[in-house]
N, C-alpha and C positions, 0 to 999 in steps of 0.2 A: 168244311174245313179239311185241308189236305193233311197227309201224314206228317209233314214237317211241322205244321201248326199244332197238330195233336201232340206230337212229342214235345214241342215247346211248352204246351200247357202242363204236361206231365212233369217236365223239368222244373217248372215254376212251383208246382205243388210239392215236389220232393225237396226243393230248396227251402220253401216256406216251412215245411214240417221240421226240418233240421234247424231253421232259424229260431223257431219257438221251443224246440226241445233241448238245444245245447246251451251251455253256459258260456257264451262268448264274452270275453273280457274287454275287447277293444273293437273299434270299427275296422281296423286292419284285419282282425281275426275273421270278421264277417266277409270282408272283401276277398280275403284269400280263400275262404271256404267257397264263395261264389265262383271264383276263377277255377278252383279245383273241380267243382261240380260241373262247370261248363266244359272243361277239358275232358272229364270222364265221359260225358255224353257227346263229345265231338262237336260242340257248338260254340267254340271260341272265335270263330271267324267273323261274327257280326257285331263286334263292339271294339272300341279302342279307348284307352284311358281307363277311367273308373268303371268297374263292372255295373251294369244297369240293374239295380234292384230297389233302391230306396225311393224311387219316384212313384211307386204304386200305392194307392190309397190304403190298401190292406196292410201295408208295412208301417203306416203311420197312425191312422185313427180308426180304421174300420176293418179288422182282420177277416170278418165273415164275407167280405166282398169277393175274395178269391174263390171261395166255394160257390158263390152265386155265378161268377164268370164261368167257371168250369161246367156247372150244371146247365147253364145257358148254351154253351158250346155243344155239349153232349145232346141236349134236347133238339137243337137246330139240326144237327147231323141226323138224328133219329127221324125227325119229320121229313127231311129231304130223302133219306134212304127208303123209308116206308112208302112215301108217295111214288117215288120212281119205280120201286118194285111192283106196287099196286097197278101202276099205269103201263109198265113195260117200257119205260124210257130210261135214258142214261143221265139226264140232267133236268132239274126243275125248270131250266130255261127253255126246254122244249115245250112246256105248257105252263107258262107263268100264271095265266088266268085261272087255270084249273088248280094250281098249287095254292093260289090265294083263296079260292073257294074251299079247298081242303082245310086250310088253316082256320078259316072262319067257322066252318061246321064242326071240325074235330077238336079244335083247341079253344077258340074264343067263346063260342056259344056255351060249351059246358064248363067254362071257367068258374072255379070255386066249388064245383060239385064233387070233385074227387081229390084225393090225395095224389101227389105226384106219381107214385108208383102205380096207382090205379089208372090214372090218365094215360100213362105210358103204355100200360098193358092194353087199355081200350083202343089206343091208336095203332100200336104195333102188333098186337096179338101175342106179344112175348113179354117175359119179365125184363125189368130194367137190366141193361148190360153195357159195359164199356166197349163192347165189340163195335158199336156204331162209330166210335172215333178211331178205331184201329183199321177199318176197311179202307 
């Protein structure tokens, strides 16, 4: 995930926090908040018309999904960065078969044996950190 996508995820999380924490009275209040939020973060150039927020499943029936999406993105970045560092390469595409083997051995085989934080530390050698999406 590139920096732009990382920031988009953070923007979505910040919007969602405010969506659930504020007492918005109307749909227009939410739309205006979304527009203001996008302007503040400099991301108003990629939509026209209604602000894109209500189409996500976590806005309608399953709020926990957003957390799952974000954790999935962070975890994928961590896997890629740890593997590239371990192998001294710049991209997993330089060794796709090796990366597949890494995922099988380090993630799939021990699946369910560890809590997320323990698995993360076992794979990366470090405590969980958001630094993986900011690099």
